C-alpha positions as CSV (number, residue, x, y, z in Angstrom):
1,X,-4.6,-9.2,-74.5
2,X,-1.5,-9.9,-76.3
3,X,1.0,-12.0,-74.5
4,X,3.4,-9.6,-75.1
5,X,1.1,-6.5,-73.2
6,X,0.9,-9.4,-70.6
7,X,4.8,-9.9,-70.0
8,X,5.0,-5.8,-69.3
9,X,2.5,-5.9,-66.9
10,X,3.9,-9.1,-65.0
11,X,7.0,-7.3,-63.8
12,X,4.7,-4.3,-62.2
13,X,2.3,-6.3,-60.7
14,X,4.6,-8.7,-59.4
15,X,6.5,-5.7,-58.0
16,X,4.0,-4.4,-56.3
17,X,3.2,-7.8,-54.8
18,X,6.2,-8.1,-53.6
19,X,5.9,-4.7,-51.6
20,X,2.9,-5.5,-50.3
21,X,4.2,-8.5,-48.9
22,X,7.4,-7.0,-47.3
23,X,5.3,-4.2,-46.0
24,X,2.6,-6.1,-44.2
25,X,5.9,-8.6,-43.0
26,X,7.4,-5.2,-41.7
27,X,4.2,-4.0,-40.4
28,X,3.5,-7.2,-38.4
29,X,7.2,-7.5,-36.9
30,X,7.1,-3.6,-35.6
31,X,3.9,-4.1,-33.9
32,X,5.9,-7.5,-32.2
33,X,8.8,-5.3,-31.5
34,X,6.3,-2.7,-29.9
35,X,4.8,-5.1,-27.7
36,X,8.4,-6.8,-26.5
37,X,9.1,-3.5,-25.8
38,X,6.1,-2.3,-23.7
39,X,6.8,-5.9,-21.7
40,X,10.9,-5.1,-21.2
41,X,9.3,-1.5,-20.2
42,X,6.9,-2.9,-17.3
43,X,9.2,-5.9,-16.4
44,X,12.3,-3.5,-15.7
45,X,9.7,-0.7,-14.0
46,X,8.9,-3.9,-11.6
47,X,12.1,-5.2,-10.7
48,X,12.9,-1.5,-10.4
49,X,10.3,-1.5,-7.3
50,X,10.7,-4.2,-6.1
51,X,14.7,-3.2,-5.7
52,X,13.7,0.0,-4.3
53,X,11.1,-2.1,-1.5
54,X,13.9,-4.2,-1.1
55,X,16.4,-1.2,-0.1
56,X,14.0,0.8,1.9
57,X,13.2,-2.5,3.7
58,X,17.4,-2.7,4.9
59,X,17.4,1.2,5.3
60,X,14.4,0.9,7.9
61,X,16.6,-1.8,10.1
62,X,19.3,0.3,9.5
63,X,17.7,3.0,10.9
64,X,16.4,1.1,14.0
65,X,20.1,0.3,15.1
66,X,20.6,3.8,14.4
67,X,18.1,4.9,17.1
68,X,19.6,2.0,19.3
69,X,16.8,-0.5,18.7
70,X,17.8,-4.0,18.5
71,X,14.9,-6.2,18.7
72,X,13.0,-7.8,20.8
73,X,13.5,-11.2,23.0
74,X,11.1,-13.4,24.5
75,X,12.0,-16.7,26.8
76,X,9.3,-19.4,25.2
77,X,9.5,-21.2,28.0
78,X,9.3,-17.6,30.7
79,X,6.0,-17.3,29.0
80,X,4.5,-20.6,28.6
81,X,4.9,-20.5,32.6
82,X,3.8,-17.5,33.2
83,X,0.7,-18.4,31.3
84,X,0.0,-21.0,33.7
85,X,-3.6,-20.9,35.3
86,X,-2.0,-21.6,38.6
87,X,0.5,-18.8,38.0
88,X,-1.9,-16.5,36.8
89,X,-4.2,-16.6,39.7
90,X,-1.0,-16.9,42.0
91,X,0.5,-13.2,40.3
92,X,-3.2,-11.7,40.4
93,X,-3.3,-11.6,36.2
94,X,-6.5,-11.4,34.8
95,X,-7.5,-10.5,31.4
96,X,-6.9,-7.0,31.8
97,X,-3.7,-6.6,32.8
98,X,-2.1,-9.6,30.8
99,X,-1.1,-7.8,27.4
100,X,1.0,-5.5,30.2
101,X,2.1,-8.3,31.5
102,X,3.8,-10.1,28.3
103,X,4.8,-6.6,26.8
104,X,7.2,-6.0,29.5
105,X,8.3,-9.7,29.7
106,X,9.9,-8.9,26.5
107,X,14.0,-8.5,26.9
108,X,15.1,-5.3,24.7
109,X,18.5,-5.9,22.9
110,X,21.1,-3.6,23.4
111,X,23.3,-2.1,20.0
112,X,26.8,-1.1,20.8
113,X,27.6,2.3,20.3
114,X,29.6,1.5,17.8
115,X,26.7,0.3,16.3
116,X,24.9,3.1,16.7
117,X,27.0,5.1,14.6
118,X,28.2,3.2,12.0
119,X,24.3,3.2,11.4
120,X,23.8,6.7,11.3
121,X,27.3,6.8,8.8
122,X,25.7,4.1,6.4
123,X,22.2,6.5,6.4
124,X,24.5,9.8,5.2
125,X,25.8,6.9,2.7
126,X,22.6,5.4,1.0
127,X,20.9,9.2,1.4
128,X,23.5,10.4,-0.9
129,X,24.1,7.4,-3.1
130,X,20.6,6.8,-3.9
131,X,18.2,9.8,-4.6
132,X,15.3,7.1,-3.9
133,X,16.6,7.3,0.3
134,X,17.8,11.0,0.0
135,X,14.6,12.6,1.6
136,X,14.2,9.4,3.5
137,X,18.2,9.5,5.0
138,X,17.1,13.7,5.7
139,X,14.0,12.9,8.1
140,X,16.5,9.6,9.9
141,X,19.2,12.1,10.6
142,X,16.5,14.8,11.5
143,X,15.1,12.7,14.4
144,X,18.4,10.8,15.3
145,X,20.2,14.0,15.4
146,X,17.6,15.4,18.6
147,X,19.1,12.8,20.5
148,X,22.6,12.2,19.1
149,X,23.6,15.7,17.4
150,X,27.0,15.3,17.8
151,X,27.8,12.4,15.1
152,X,24.3,13.6,13.6
153,X,25.2,17.0,12.5
154,X,27.7,16.5,9.9
155,X,26.0,14.1,8.0
156,X,22.5,16.1,8.2
157,X,24.2,19.3,7.5
158,X,26.1,17.6,3.8
159,X,23.0,15.8,3.2
160,X,20.7,18.8,3.5
161,X,23.5,20.5,0.7
162,X,23.4,17.3,-1.5
163,X,19.6,17.2,-1.5
164,X,19.3,21.6,-2.3
165,X,21.7,20.9,-4.7
166,X,19.8,18.7,-6.8
167,X,16.6,20.7,-6.3
168,X,18.3,23.9,-7.3
169,X,19.5,22.4,-10.7
170,X,16.4,21.9,-11.6
171,X,16.1,18.4,-11.0
172,X,13.4,18.7,-8.8
173,X,10.4,16.8,-10.8
174,X,13.1,13.9,-11.9
175,X,15.0,13.8,-8.7
176,X,11.8,12.8,-6.3
177,X,10.2,10.0,-9.1
């Protein structure tokens, strides 16, 4: 082989080597990009799930308020004195009725009418705004409607219409996911 023929082959060979190197570099970059993209998607899904759980927890607390439940309060000193052996003996408390006595010693904290009505309105507003909460809000409003229809009825009708509209517009598969 002479020098001229070698020079003629050097350009195509170097071009070929450059193309292979560039192709391998692009392939490695795309592989890294796909891995990062999957990791970001998993992180976004995890974050969305966490947000949904927090939202549902707060929503459940609002539903409790709408049902008129403000929580319970227990006096540690009252329970402490109730559990003294002499008090148990004096009141005739034994192991069979102890749990009943203790549960009756809790004080239910009442919820005001305005707070309860605002919680009902909040259930409707959150159900209307967040597709995740819409079926849950419907169920809550239907339950509350049994004892407070004067407030709940209009919200319930409105939310049912919005729910039916969302389902009928071919969003059923995507709507409840």
